[in-house]
N, C-alpha and C positions, 0 to 999 in steps of 0.2 A: 504494500500500500504506500502510495506517495503522499508526502506532505502537501497540503493544499497551498498553492501559490499562484502567481500570475501566469506561470507556464503550464499549469495543470487545469483539468476540468473533469466534470463528471462523465462517466460512461456507465449508466445505471448507477449502482451503488459503489462502483470502483472509482478511484481517482487515477487518471492517466495523463500523460503528456498531451498537450493540445493537438500536436501534429499527428499523434497516434489515433485520436478519436475518429477522425475522418475515415481512416482505413478500416477501423473496427466496425463502424456503422455501415460502410460500403460493403464489407463482407457479409453482414447480416442481411442486407437487402438483396445482394446477389443470391443468397441462400433461399430467401422466402419469395422471390419475385413470381415464380410460376404458380404459387399457391396463394398469392396475396389477396386476390379478390374473394376466393373461397373462404379463406380464414377470416377476412373482414366480416363476411355475412354470418359465419358461424359464431365468432367471438362476440359480435354486437347484437346477435339475433336479428340482423337486418336493419337495426335502428340507424346505422351509419348513413343509410340512404336518406333518412329524414333529416339528419343533421346537415347533410350536404344540400338538401333541398332548401332548408332555411338559409344557408349561406347564399345560394343563388338568389333567393328572394330579397336579401339585403344588399345585393351587389350593385343594383341600379344599372346594370349593363343593358345597353340598347343597340340597335342596328348601327353599324359603322364604328363601334368602339374597338379599341385595342386592349386585350386582356392578357395578363401573364398569370398562368396557373403554375405557381412555383412549388417545387417538390411535389409535382402533380401526379407522380407515380403512374398508375394504369389509366388515368385520364377520365375519371368519372365527372369531375367538374368541367373539364375541357369539352366533353361531349355536349353538355347542356349549353355552355357558352357559345359553342360553334353555331347552334341554332339561333341564339339571341343576337349575335353580332351580324349575322347575315353575310351576304356576298361582298359587301364593302368593308367589313370588319376583319379582324385577325385575332386568333388565339394562339399564344405560344405556350406549349407544354414543356416545362423545364424540370429536369431532375439531375442531380449529381451522379446518380447511379445508372449506368448503361443498361443493365438488365431490366430495371423498372421501366426505363424509357422505351426499350424495345417491346415490352409487354403492352405499354400504352399505345404505341404506334400500331401494333398488330391488332389490338382490340378495336381501335377507332377505325382503322381501314376496313376491318370486317363489317363494321356498321355503315360503311359508305361515307364516312366523314373524312374528306380529303382536302377540299379546295381552300378552306380558310384556317387551316391548322398547320403550324410549324413545330418542329421538335428541336430543342437545344439542350445539350448536356452542359451544365454549368453549376458552379458553386454559388450559393445564395449570398455568400459574403462578398463576392466580387462579380456582380452581374455584368455580363458583356453587352450591355445595351446603352444607347445614348441617354442623356438626361431628358426627363419630362416627356416620355413616349407613351406610357400606358394610362388608360382611363381607370383601370381596376387591376389590383393584384390580389390573388388569393393564395394562401398557404394552408393546406389542410393536413393536420397530423404530421407536420414536418419540422416545425420550429424547434421542438425539443431535441431533435437529432442533430441540430447545427451546433458546431463547436463554439462559434462566436455569434450568439444570437443578436446581441446589440449591434454588431457590425453588419449583420445581414439585414436587420431592420433599417439601418441607415442606408444601405444599398438599395433597398426597396423604396425608401423615401426619395432617393435621388432620381430613380427612373419613372416615378409617378408624375403625371401632369399636374399642374395647378388645378385644384378642384377634384383630383382623383382620390380614390379610396383604397385602403388596404383592409382585407378581411383575414383574420387569423382564427382558424378553427382548430382547437387543440383540446386534448384532455386536460382537466383542471381539478379543482378541489370540491368535493361533494359537501352539500350544505347540512344534511342530516347525519348525525353521529351513527345512528343505527344502520342507515343505508350504506354509510361508508364502511362499516364493519363487514356487512354482507358483501359489498363490492370487493373489498380487499381479499376476503376469503376466496371469492370467485377468481379474482385476478391472479393471486399467487399460488393457488392450489389447482385450479381447473385449467386455466389458459396454457401453462406449460405442458400439461398432459395432452391438451388438444393439439398443441404444436408438435408434440412427439408422435401422436397418432396419425395426424393428417399430413403434416409437412416434414415429418422425421427430423424435427429440429426444435427440441424443447429449450435449448439455451438461448436462441434468438428471441423467443417469445418471453422468456424470463427477463431478458434485457429490456424489451419493450415495456413490460410491466414496471420494472424499476425506473425506467426513464420517465414514465408518467408520474411516479411518486416524487421524484426530485425536481420536476418542472415547476416554475414559479406559479403561485396562485393568481387568481383573477386580478386582484388589486395591484399586485406586484407587476404583472405583465402590462397592465394599463399604465402604470407609472413609467415603465421602460419606454413604451410607445410615445408617451408625452415627452419624455426626455429626448428622444430622437428627433422630435419636431412635429409629430402628428397632433391635429386639432380635433376638437369635438369627439374625443376618444371615449367609447362606451363599450360595454359588453353585456351579453345576455347569457344566462345559464340554461343549458339544455339537459334534459333528463336529470334534474336535480343537481346539476353541477358536475356530472360525469364529464361533460364537455362544455366549454365556453366558446362563444363566438365574439371576438373582439373586432371592433371597427374603428378606424381612424381616417381622417381626411388630411390632405395636403393643401394648405391655403397660403 
């Protein structure tokens, strides 16, 4: 175990060198990519689809908009945004992990979603886009896996247009003590077993559970977004705080 310092960060409950975390997270998502959608449905009992639908409803995306689906994985949000932006808009599906990006490309092309979607493998901390280009940026269940989340949020702020909005959908802190106890039992005892049974990978799913536990709570993430420069920053709890949707604007 390393002493916590400016050169170290969390990897679940472990403390690792910052440069090491990116590779560790990448290996996890290479491992789970092919079963990612199936495991999402099983682990959340399908409720992740509702959480993502709420995100779309709060996006304000309209025809002609440019949207960045950051850490977009297998493209659930991108598929919806593609229909919303129409032929004059553009959605860029971005992920640091090549295996996840390939799964997203395959799935969207099988759905016939081609013309207004592009794919970019990129690190959220150093986005390879010009300043002030996107009307909306979403990051769903990806922020807690980023090594330097403050730097990534600053990078998102830079590439947003004036008047654009960021939506962060992420696991958070549950409001009810009883519900939290039940949820923790499910997360730490059941989910790794499901990971072993279905994906033959219990260790990756244990990391995912631990990464949720060490992720900042709702108010802390709100303050970080405000510190970066976002305005009118708010959040709503979904499923009792299992997930929170944070929204901030660039003015």
